C-alpha positions in Angstrom: 25.9 -8.2 47.9 25.7 -6.4 51.2 29.2 -4.9 52.0 31.0 -7.9 50.5 34.5 -8.7 51.6 36.9 -8.4 48.7 38.5 -11.7 47.5 41.3 -9.7 45.8 42.9 -6.3 46.1 44.5 -4.6 43.0 46.3 -1.4 42.4 44.7 0.9 39.8 47.5 0.0 37.4 46.7 -3.7 37.8 43.0 -3.1 37.4 43.7 -1.2 34.2 45.6 -4.2 32.9 42.5 -6.3 33.5 40.3 -3.8 31.7 42.6 -3.7 28.7 43.2 -7.5 28.5 39.5 -8.3 28.8 38.9 -6.0 25.8 41.1 -8.1 23.5 44.4 -6.4 23.8 47.0 -7.3 22.7 45.4 -9.0 19.7 45.6 -12.8 19.2 46.5 -13.6 15.6 44.1 -16.0 14.0 41.2 -15.2 16.2 38.0 -14.8 14.2 36.0 -11.6 14.1 33.0 -13.4 15.5 35.1 -14.6 18.5 36.3 -11.1 19.1 32.7 -9.8 19.2 31.8 -12.6 21.7 34.8 -11.8 23.9 34.7 -8.0 23.9 31.0 -7.1 23.8 28.4 -5.4 21.8 29.6 -2.6 19.5 27.7 0.6 19.1 26.5 1.4 15.6 25.8 5.0 15.0 25.9 5.2 11.2 29.6 6.0 11.0 32.9 4.3 10.7 33.5 3.5 14.3 31.9 0.1 14.3 34.7 -0.9 11.9 37.4 0.9 13.9 36.3 -0.8 17.1 36.7 -4.3 15.7 39.8 -3.4 13.6 41.6 -2.2 16.7 41.3 -5.7 18.0 41.8 -7.5 14.7 44.7 -5.6 13.1 44.6 -5.4 9.3 40.9 -6.2 9.1 39.2 -4.8 5.9 35.8 -3.4 5.6 34.6 -6.3 3.6 35.7 -8.7 6.3 33.3 -7.3 8.9 30.5 -6.9 6.3 30.9 -10.6 5.4 30.5 -11.6 9.1 27.2 -9.7 9.2 26.1 -11.0 5.8 26.7 -14.6 7.0 24.6 -14.0 10.1 27.4 -14.4 12.6 26.6 -11.0 14.0 23.5 -8.8 13.7 22.6 -5.1 14.1 19.7 -5.0 16.6 18.3 -2.9 19.4 20.0 -4.1 22.6 20.8 -2.4 25.9 19.1 0.9 26.6 17.2 0.5 23.2 20.4 1.6 21.4 21.6 -0.1 18.2 24.5 -2.5 18.5 26.4 -5.0 16.4 25.7 -8.2 18.5 27.3 -11.6 18.0 24.7 -14.3 17.0 25.1 -16.1 20.3 23.7 -13.0 22.2 20.9 -12.0 19.8 18.0 -13.8 21.5 18.8 -12.4 24.9 19.4 -8.9 23.6 16.1 -8.8 21.6 14.1 -10.1 24.6 15.6 -7.6 27.0 15.2 -4.7 24.5 11.5 -5.7 24.1 11.0 -5.9 27.9 12.6 -2.6 28.6 10.5 -0.8 26.0 7.2 -2.6 26.5 5.7 -0.2 29.1 6.6 2.9 27.1 5.3 1.4 23.8 2.0 0.3 25.4 1.5 3.7 26.8 2.1 5.4 23.5 -0.1 2.9 21.7 -3.0 3.7 24.0 -2.5 7.4 23.6 -2.7 7.3 19.8 -5.5 4.7 19.7 -3.9 1.6 18.2 -6.6 -1.0 18.4 -6.2 -4.5 20.0 -5.0 -6.9 17.4 -4.2 -4.1 14.9 -0.4 -4.6 15.1 -0.8 -8.3 14.6 -2.9 -7.8 11.5 -0.3 -5.4 10.0 2.5 -7.8 10.9 0.8 -10.6 9.0 0.6 -8.3 5.9 4.2 -7.2 6.3 5.4 -10.8 6.4 3.4 -11.6 3.3 4.6 -8.6 1.4 8.3 -9.2 2.3 7.9 -12.8 1.3 6.6 -11.7 -2.1 8.8 -8.6 -2.7 12.0 -9.3 -0.8 13.8 -6.9 1.6 12.3 -3.4 1.7 12.8 -0.1 3.6 10.0 1.0 5.9 8.9 3.6 3.3 9.0 1.1 0.5 7.1 -1.4 2.7 4.4 1.1 3.4 3.8 1.7 -0.3 3.9 -2.0 -1.1 1.3 -3.1 1.5 -2.3 -3.5 0.3 -4.3 -0.3 0.4 -5.9 0.3 3.7 -3.5 -1.9 5.7 -1.9 1.0 7.5 -3.8 4.0 8.6 -2.7 7.5 9.7 -2.9 8.2 13.4 -3.6 11.8 12.7 -2.7 14.8 14.9 -2.6 12.8 18.1 0.0 10.5 16.5 2.1 13.4 15.3 2.2 14.9 18.8 3.4 11.6 20.3 5.7 10.9 17.4 3.9 7.9 16.1 2.4 8.7 12.7 1.2 5.2 11.9 1.1 1.7 13.4 3.6 0.3 10.9 6.9 1.0 12.8 5.4 -0.6 15.9 4.2 -3.6 14.0 7.6 -4.1 12.4 9.4 -3.7 15.7 7.2 -6.5 17.2 8.2 -8.7 14.3 11.9 -7.9 15.0 11.6 -8.6 18.7 10.0 -12.0 17.9 12.9 -12.8 15.5 10.6 -13.0 12.4 12.2 -10.1 10.6 15.7 -8.6 10.8 17.5 -5.5 9.7 19.8 -5.5 6.7 21.9 -2.4 6.0 20.6 -1.0 2.7 24.1 -0.2 1.3 25.5 -3.5 2.7 27.9 -1.3 4.6 27.7 -0.8 8.4 28.5 2.9 8.3 24.8 3.7 7.5 21.5 3.9 9.4 19.4 3.1 6.4 17.9 -0.3 6.9 16.0 -2.9 4.8 13.6 -5.3 6.5 13.8 -8.9 5.5 12.3 -12.2 6.7 14.8 -14.1 8.8 16.1 -17.3 7.2 16.4 -18.8 10.7 14.6 -17.4 13.7 17.2 -16.7 16.4 14.8 -18.0 19.0 14.6 -21.4 17.5 16.1 -23.9 19.9 16.7 -21.2 22.5 15.0 -21.3 26.0 15.0 -18.0 27.8 13.7 -17.5 31.4 10.5 -15.5 31.9 12.1 -14.0 35.1 13.5 -10.5 34.3 16.3 -10.9 36.8 17.4 -14.1 35.1 17.6 -12.1 31.8 19.5 -9.3 33.5 21.9 -11.9 35.0 22.6 -13.0 31.4 23.4 -9.4 30.6 25.6 -9.2 33.7 27.7 -12.2 32.5 28.2 -10.5 29.1 29.1 -7.2 30.7 31.5 -8.5 33.2 33.1 -10.9 30.7 33.8 -7.9 28.4 34.7 -5.4 31.1 37.0 -7.7 33.0 36.3 -5.8 36.2 33.2 -3.6 36.7 31.0 -1.9 39.3 27.3 -2.3 39.9 26.7 1.3 38.9 28.5 0.8 35.6 26.6 -2.4 34.8 23.3 -0.7 35.5 24.2 2.3 33.4 25.3 0.1 30.5 22.2 -2.1 30.6 19.8 0.7 31.3 18.2 -1.0 34.3 17.6 0.2 37.9 20.3 -0.3 40.5 18.2 -2.7 42.5 17.7 -4.9 39.5 21.4 -4.7 38.7 22.2 -5.8 42.2 19.8 -8.8 42.1 21.1 -9.8 38.7 24.7 -9.7 39.8 23.9 -12.0 42.7 23.0 -14.7 40.2 26.1 -14.2 38.0 28.9 -15.9 40.0 30.9 -12.8 40.6 34.0 -12.3 42.8 34.4 -8.9 44.7 37.6 -7.1 44.0 38.8 -4.0 45.7 40.8 -1.4 43.7 43.2 0.9 45.6 41.9 4.4 46.1 38.5 3.6 44.4 35.5 3.7 46.7 33.2 1.4 44.7 33.7 -2.4 44.8 34.5 -4.0 41.5 33.5 -7.4 40.5 35.0 -10.2 38.4 33.4 -13.2 36.8 34.7 -16.3 38.6 35.5 -17.9 35.2 37.7 -14.9 34.3 40.0 -15.1 37.4 42.9 -15.7 35.0 42.7 -12.1 34.0 44.2 -11.2 37.4 47.5 -12.7 36.1 47.5 -10.6 32.9 51.0 -9.8 31.7 52.1 -8.2 28.5 55.8 -8.5 28.9 57.8 -6.2 26.6 54.9 -5.9 24.0 52.4 -3.6 25.6 49.3 -3.1 23.4 48.8 0.2 21.5 45.6 1.1 19.8 43.7 3.9 18.2 40.3 3.4 19.7 36.9 4.0 18.3 34.5 6.7 19.4 32.4 5.3 22.4 34.8 2.3 22.5 33.9 -0.4 24.9 37.2 0.1 26.8 35.8 3.4 28.0 32.0 2.8 27.8 32.0 -0.2 30.0 33.7 1.8 32.8 31.4 4.8 32.7 33.9 7.0 30.7 37.6 7.5 30.5 38.4 8.6 34.1 39.6 5.3 35.5 41.9 4.8 32.5 43.4 8.3 32.5 46.1 9.4 34.9 44.9 12.1 37.3 47.5 14.5 35.9 45.4 14.7 32.8 41.9 14.8 34.3 41.7 18.6 34.0 42.1 18.4 30.2 39.1 20.0 28.5 37.3 17.8 26.0 34.1 18.2 24.0 31.0 16.3 25.2 29.1 14.3 22.7 25.5 15.4 21.9 25.6 18.6 24.0 28.7 20.2 22.4 29.7 21.5 25.8 33.3 21.4 27.1 33.9 19.2 30.1 36.9 18.0 32.0 38.3 14.7 30.9 38.1 13.3 34.4 34.4 14.0 34.5 33.4 13.1 30.9 31.0 10.2 30.3 30.6 10.5 26.5 33.3 12.7 25.0 33.4 13.1 21.2 37.2 12.7 21.0 38.6 9.3 19.9 41.2 7.9 22.3 44.7 6.6 22.1 45.4 3.5 24.3 49.0 2.9 25.1 51.2 1.8 28.1 48.2 0.3 29.8 45.9 3.4 29.9 44.2 6.1 27.8 47.2 8.1 26.8 45.9 10.7 24.3 43.6 11.5 21.4 43.4 11.0 17.7 41.3 12.1 14.8 41.0 11.8 11.0 41.7 15.1 9.0 39.6 14.9 5.8 41.7 17.6 4.1 45.1 16.0 4.6 43.6 12.4 4.7 45.9 11.8 7.6 45.3 10.7 11.2 46.3 13.3 13.8 47.5 12.1 17.2 48.3 13.7 20.5 49.9 11.6 23.1 49.9 12.8 26.7 53.2 13.7 28.3 55.5 10.9 29.4 55.0 8.4 26.6 58.2 6.6 25.5 59.8 7.1 22.1 59.0 3.5 21.3 55.3 4.2 21.9 55.4 7.3 19.8 57.0 5.4 16.9 54.3 2.7 17.2 51.5 5.3 17.2 53.0 7.0 14.1 53.0 3.7 12.3 49.4 2.9 13.5 48.2 6.4 12.4 49.5 5.8 8.9 47.7 2.4 8.8 44.4 3.7 10.1 44.5 6.7 7.8 45.0 4.4 4.8 42.0 2.2 6.0 39.7 5.2 6.4 40.8 6.9 3.1 41.0 3.9 0.8 38.7 1.3 2.3 35.9 3.3 3.9 36.3 6.7 2.1 35.6 8.9 5.1 36.2 9.2 8.8 32.8 10.3 10.1 31.7 8.9 13.5 27.9 8.9 13.3 25.1 9.7 10.8 25.0 13.4 11.6 28.7 13.9 11.7 30.3 16.1 9.0 33.7 16.8 7.6 33.6 20.2 9.3 33.1 18.4 12.6 36.2 16.2 11.8 38.2 19.4 11.0 37.1 20.9 14.3 38.1 17.8 16.3 41.4 17.5 14.4 42.2 21.1 15.4 41.4 20.1 19.1 43.8 17.2 18.9 46.5 19.4 17.4 45.9 21.9 20.3 46.4 19.1 22.8 49.6 18.1 21.0 50.9 21.7 21.2 50.2 21.9 24.9 52.0 18.6 25.5 55.1 19.8 23.5 55.4 22.9 25.6 55.5 20.9 28.9 
């Protein structure tokens, strides 16, 4: 992909339409949740409600139990995937995701195991004992599993292990079983807004009947097809960042993925489109433009390196809180903001949050949205507030999120709304 000549040229507005359409907007009535996951990509699971919000934005009216049932039926699975992060992944993509996650963590794991003195064959011995125990006792948490294993199966790795953050060989042994498809995670509460997992023996190994290449670039090319299918249009940099792989490997993988180069006006980086997705270039919504209250870290933003491409430049200087650091950054420079986004009129058009005191959704649309859009957002806010209050019981985004954090973010959304009203 040396200085490719673009096959197509799009305006930024046209490119945004491709981004939005590829992400399943507007919704297609009757489309199954499993199909939505295959079409729109892996969904981050952080122990909060946003895994539900992400899917529900694309499947209006979805209940919590609907998505829980998809996972219970094995149509989707919570696994380590790109960058070692936890995602809800459709069954079709589980083998590739597990193999890539194992490959990307292997060197680090082997280094840590050598530091703490894990013996050759020790993880396999523990793994055999884990499988026997789970077969006898059924699904168990890691702590319960440790207690249930025969005495002497798992040893402490002592002070050296504590320094490295590996107190015993058990987690590494279970992780190997997970990467091989012999055990899988089940959410302890049977709800996806949790990070407390049980380990269970898989009823059907996801690798059965599946042939995967031993060539890492071929595996990355498989990831590239998933990424570009879900993103619609994307850059090499964004693919590498999403996948957690070096730029040179991303470039080599993309060369095997049947991509078409697309230039976007006023953007320096070349974008790429899967050849099979060329129909996206003719995307048209007519009079019914999609409106959605997006999840935190929603794929519409995450697959494009943050919100900048989807936000009009007039709003790039809006200050927003950055996730994890708590720092304030400009919207046009944000990669991982802690604000949930409003999508309307073909772009990111504001913010929203759930207020735990009023049990209402607070929205702030950027200046210039039509009255019709505001009316649709008001109706959608009522619907999402009811879902969070009555079906989920809370609005927290991740396992360490709190109601005080929700209150702070709700206040920030109200502040944005006040500024907009004054303009």
